[in-house]
Phi, psi and omega in degrees: 000139181282149173251007179271121185298323182295310179297322179299315179299315180299315178296320179297313181297317179299319180292337179254026180285179184095032178067029178256120177286154177221150178279130179300334178294329177297319180294314182296318179294317179294320178296318177301318179296331180274002178087016178252110184211147173258152175296322177246109185300342179294343177295342175298334181304318180292329177293315179294319180297318179295318178297323178291316180299323180280357176085017179273327180224163174215158178296144177260170177269349179283134180261140179235137173290138183250124179293331180282352180238035179055035175084000179295147183271136179224156177296148174270200179234162176216143178292144178273000000 
């Protein structure tokens, strides 16, 4: 298993391919369980942006409530 957050995200997205949106919090929680964690969880933002820039994921139209945003709904991601 990888300890690299970028590779973890790509593997997660690939496992959820087939036009299935996913909540980024799911990725972060699963990564934490796998021992991949940042001291400041906001650092995941750059990982998601880089994966999108590299063409692995894109924003989805499905909205997910975010526990880190007081339950406000935000778009999820989808594998390309």
